[in-house]
C-alpha atoms as a printed R data frame, in Angstrom:
    type eleno elety resid chain resno       x       y       z
1   ATOM     1    CA   UNK     A     1 -24.575 -17.056  24.529
2   ATOM     2    CA   UNK     A     2 -23.977 -19.177  21.451
3   ATOM     3    CA   UNK     A     3 -22.452 -18.930  18.006
4   ATOM     4    CA   UNK     A     4 -25.259 -19.728  15.610
5   ATOM     5    CA   UNK     A     5 -24.713 -22.352  12.949
6   ATOM     6    CA   UNK     A     6 -23.984 -20.769   9.582
7   ATOM     7    CA   UNK     A     7 -26.523 -21.611   6.925
8   ATOM     8    CA   UNK     A     8 -25.319 -22.180   3.362
9   ATOM     9    CA   UNK     A     9 -25.969 -19.461   0.796
10  ATOM    10    CA   UNK     A    10 -28.971 -20.173  -1.404
11  ATOM    11    CA   UNK     A    11 -30.096 -18.979  -4.808
12  ATOM    12    CA   UNK     A    12 -33.035 -16.597  -4.518
13  ATOM    13    CA   UNK     A    13 -36.281 -17.926  -6.010
14  ATOM    14    CA   UNK     A    14 -36.993 -16.896  -9.611
15  ATOM    15    CA   UNK     A    15 -40.621 -16.338  -8.588
16  ATOM    16    CA   UNK     A    16 -39.523 -13.242  -6.615
17  ATOM    17    CA   UNK     A    17 -36.321 -12.090  -8.353
18  ATOM    18    CA   UNK     A    18 -34.981 -11.317 -11.824
19  ATOM    19    CA   UNK     A    19 -31.355 -12.253 -12.516
20  ATOM    20    CA   UNK     A    20 -28.808 -13.910 -10.280
21  ATOM    21    CA   UNK     A    21 -29.401 -13.222  -6.601
22  ATOM    22    CA   UNK     A    22 -28.008 -15.119  -3.614
23  ATOM    23    CA   UNK     A    23 -29.238 -15.067  -0.015
24  ATOM    24    CA   UNK     A    24 -27.328 -15.640   3.191
25  ATOM    25    CA   UNK     A    25 -29.765 -15.948   6.080
26  ATOM    26    CA   UNK     A    26 -27.910 -14.393   8.988
27  ATOM    27    CA   UNK     A    27 -30.760 -14.438  11.480
28  ATOM    28    CA   UNK     A    28 -34.330 -15.743  11.432
29  ATOM    29    CA   UNK     A    29 -35.674 -15.102  14.901
30  ATOM    30    CA   UNK     A    30 -37.704 -17.661  16.758
31  ATOM    31    CA   UNK     A    31 -40.583 -16.539  18.970
32  ATOM    32    CA   UNK     A    32 -40.740 -14.225  20.693
33  ATOM    33    CA   UNK     A    33 -38.256 -12.628  18.248
34  ATOM    34    CA   UNK     A    34 -39.599 -11.968  14.771
35  ATOM    35    CA   UNK     A    35 -36.468 -10.273  13.408
36  ATOM    36    CA   UNK     A    36 -35.085 -11.343  10.030
37  ATOM    37    CA   UNK     A    37 -31.642 -10.415   8.678
38  ATOM    38    CA   UNK     A    38 -30.255 -11.511   5.311
39  ATOM    39    CA   UNK     A    39 -27.161 -10.600   3.330
40  ATOM    40    CA   UNK     A    40 -28.371 -10.406  -0.277
41  ATOM    41    CA   UNK     A    41 -25.988 -10.427  -3.251
42  ATOM    42    CA   UNK     A    42 -27.195  -9.164  -6.645
43  ATOM    43    CA   UNK     A    43 -25.412  -9.607  -9.990
44  ATOM    44    CA   UNK     A    44 -25.522  -6.589 -12.329
45  ATOM    45    CA   UNK     A    45 -29.131  -5.869 -13.440
46  ATOM    46    CA   UNK     A    46 -30.545  -8.359 -10.897
47  ATOM    47    CA   UNK     A    47 -33.484  -7.139  -8.835
48  ATOM    48    CA   UNK     A    48 -36.416  -8.087  -6.664
49  ATOM    49    CA   UNK     A    49 -39.978  -8.131  -7.931
50  ATOM    50    CA   UNK     A    50 -42.359  -5.460  -6.676
51  ATOM    51    CA   UNK     A    51 -43.139  -6.277  -3.057
52  ATOM    52    CA   UNK     A    52 -44.089  -4.823   0.316
53  ATOM    53    CA   UNK     A    53 -43.453  -5.722   3.943
54  ATOM    54    CA   UNK     A    54 -46.156  -5.768   6.588
55  ATOM    55    CA   UNK     A    55 -43.894  -4.108   9.161
56  ATOM    56    CA   UNK     A    56 -41.473  -2.276   6.845
57  ATOM    57    CA   UNK     A    57 -37.901  -3.058   5.831
58  ATOM    58    CA   UNK     A    58 -34.479  -1.516   6.337
59  ATOM    59    CA   UNK     A    59 -31.685  -2.036   3.798
60  ATOM    60    CA   UNK     A    60 -28.024  -1.243   4.474
61  ATOM    61    CA   UNK     A    61 -25.864  -1.123   1.348
62  ATOM    62    CA   UNK     A    62 -22.600  -3.019   1.877
63  ATOM    63    CA   UNK     A    63 -21.024  -2.853  -1.585
64  ATOM    64    CA   UNK     A    64 -21.775  -1.761  -5.132
65  ATOM    65    CA   UNK     A    65 -24.550   0.489  -6.362
66  ATOM    66    CA   UNK     A    66 -28.143  -0.203  -5.330
67  ATOM    67    CA   UNK     A    67 -31.163   0.930  -7.302
68  ATOM    68    CA   UNK     A    68 -34.414   1.291  -5.354
69  ATOM    69    CA   UNK     A    69 -37.866   2.501  -6.270
70  ATOM    70    CA   UNK     A    70 -41.185   2.883  -4.527
71  ATOM    71    CA   UNK     A    71 -44.290   2.477  -6.681
72  ATOM    72    CA   UNK     A    72 -44.892   5.758  -8.524
73  ATOM    73    CA   UNK     A    73 -41.523   7.268  -7.541
74  ATOM    74    CA   UNK     A    74 -38.197   7.784  -9.255
75  ATOM    75    CA   UNK     A    75 -35.382   5.263  -8.997
76  ATOM    76    CA   UNK     A    76 -32.851   6.275  -6.367
77  ATOM    77    CA   UNK     A    77 -29.218   5.197  -6.152
78  ATOM    78    CA   UNK     A    78 -27.686   4.144  -2.853
79  ATOM    79    CA   UNK     A    79 -24.027   3.448  -2.144
80  ATOM    80    CA   UNK     A    80 -22.049   1.554   0.518
81  ATOM    81    CA   UNK     A    81 -22.845   2.909   3.956
82  ATOM    82    CA   UNK     A    82 -26.289   4.189   2.937
83  ATOM    83    CA   UNK     A    83 -29.281   2.881   4.883
84  ATOM    84    CA   UNK     A    84 -32.752   2.988   3.332
85  ATOM    85    CA   UNK     A    85 -36.026   2.502   5.202
86  ATOM    86    CA   UNK     A    86 -39.229   1.398   3.464
87  ATOM    87    CA   UNK     A    87 -42.384   1.890   5.572
88  ATOM    88    CA   UNK     A    88 -44.970  -0.831   6.187
89  ATOM    89    CA   UNK     A    89 -47.065  -1.683   3.139
90  ATOM    90    CA   UNK     A    90 -45.070   0.469   0.679
91  ATOM    91    CA   UNK     A    91 -44.662  -1.378  -2.620
92  ATOM    92    CA   UNK     A    92 -41.076  -1.194  -3.864
93  ATOM    93    CA   UNK     A    93 -38.201  -3.032  -5.518
94  ATOM    94    CA   UNK     A    94 -34.422  -2.982  -5.134
95  ATOM    95    CA   UNK     A    95 -31.474  -4.397  -6.997
96  ATOM    96    CA   UNK     A    96 -28.069  -3.834  -8.570
97  ATOM    97    CA   UNK     A    97 -27.118  -1.215 -11.141
98  ATOM    98    CA   UNK     A    98 -26.454  -2.498 -14.665
99  ATOM    99    CA   UNK     A    99 -22.674  -2.276 -14.362
100 ATOM   100    CA   UNK     A   100 -21.924  -3.411 -10.800
101 ATOM   101    CA   UNK     A   101 -22.599  -6.186  -8.331
102 ATOM   102    CA   UNK     A   102 -24.380  -5.064  -5.163
103 ATOM   103    CA   UNK     A   103 -24.738  -6.451  -1.647
104 ATOM   104    CA   UNK     A   104 -27.093  -5.245   1.031
105 ATOM   105    CA   UNK     A   105 -28.208  -6.306   4.463
106 ATOM   106    CA   UNK     A   106 -31.990  -6.630   4.627
107 ATOM   107    CA   UNK     A   107 -33.684  -6.305   8.013
108 ATOM   108    CA   UNK     A   108 -37.405  -6.857   8.544
109 ATOM   109    CA   UNK     A   109 -39.815  -8.522  10.971
110 ATOM   110    CA   UNK     A   110 -42.307 -11.315  10.761
111 ATOM   111    CA   UNK     A   111 -45.850 -10.425  11.752
112 ATOM   112    CA   UNK     A   112 -46.307 -13.084  14.423
113 ATOM   113    CA   UNK     A   113 -49.627 -13.954  12.770
114 ATOM   114    CA   UNK     A   114 -49.586 -16.976  10.444
115 ATOM   115    CA   UNK     A   115 -52.499 -15.457   8.499
116 ATOM   116    CA   UNK     A   116 -50.624 -12.203   7.770
117 ATOM   117    CA   UNK     A   117 -47.583 -12.601   5.503
118 ATOM   118    CA   UNK     A   118 -44.447 -10.638   6.368
119 ATOM   119    CA   UNK     A   119 -43.806  -9.993   2.639
120 ATOM   120    CA   UNK     A   120 -46.359  -9.656  -0.167
121 ATOM   121    CA   UNK     A   121 -44.876 -10.300  -3.621
122 ATOM   122    CA   UNK     A   122 -46.215  -8.649  -6.774
123 ATOM   123    CA   UNK     A   123 -45.344  -8.353 -10.449
124 ATOM   124    CA   UNK     A   124 -41.926  -8.582 -12.051
125 ATOM   125    CA   UNK     A   125 -40.113  -5.272 -12.504
126 ATOM   126    CA   UNK     A   126 -40.024  -4.757 -16.262
127 ATOM   127    CA   UNK     A   127 -36.894  -3.712 -18.134
128 ATOM   128    CA   UNK     A   128 -38.596  -0.374 -18.862
129 ATOM   129    CA   UNK     A   129 -39.280   0.194 -15.137
130 ATOM   130    CA   UNK     A   130 -35.734  -0.861 -14.235
131 ATOM   131    CA   UNK     A   131 -34.272   1.537 -16.816
132 ATOM   132    CA   UNK     A   132 -36.427   4.501 -15.751
133 ATOM   133    CA   UNK     A   133 -35.167   7.926 -14.611
134 ATOM   134    CA   UNK     A   134 -32.938   8.024 -11.559
135 ATOM   135    CA   UNK     A   135 -32.483  10.558  -8.798
136 ATOM   136    CA   UNK     A   136 -29.751  10.786  -6.233
137 ATOM   137    CA   UNK     A   137 -27.023   9.643  -8.640
138 ATOM   138    CA   UNK     A   138 -23.557  10.302  -7.251
139 ATOM   139    CA   UNK     A   139 -20.072   9.862  -8.639
């Protein structure tokens, strides 16, 4: 058993995110483990680009209000304590609501194949897409 060395927080790359987003890598498994776990902090209006994960992704909302959307679907709101699963290959984005910071834990797996990326990044989420109709809004 060991306490793993804490890695410093890092600014998320602008190539994959819009707005201010910070990543804390909590766990990046080494073979045979392929598990990945990050704490991701989003400023208001910040969001990922459209993307998909080869083996799916699970998000657990820690604080704030999360907005999430799968390609072709409505934007859903998630709150602290909510856990959202995105299946393998499903294109989606997630980020913070316009008026609140948001933190989530992101859990996914590497593929174990250097020729198959664990995440495929797509286009930026436009302001019109980000501001689209929402479902699941709660007080």
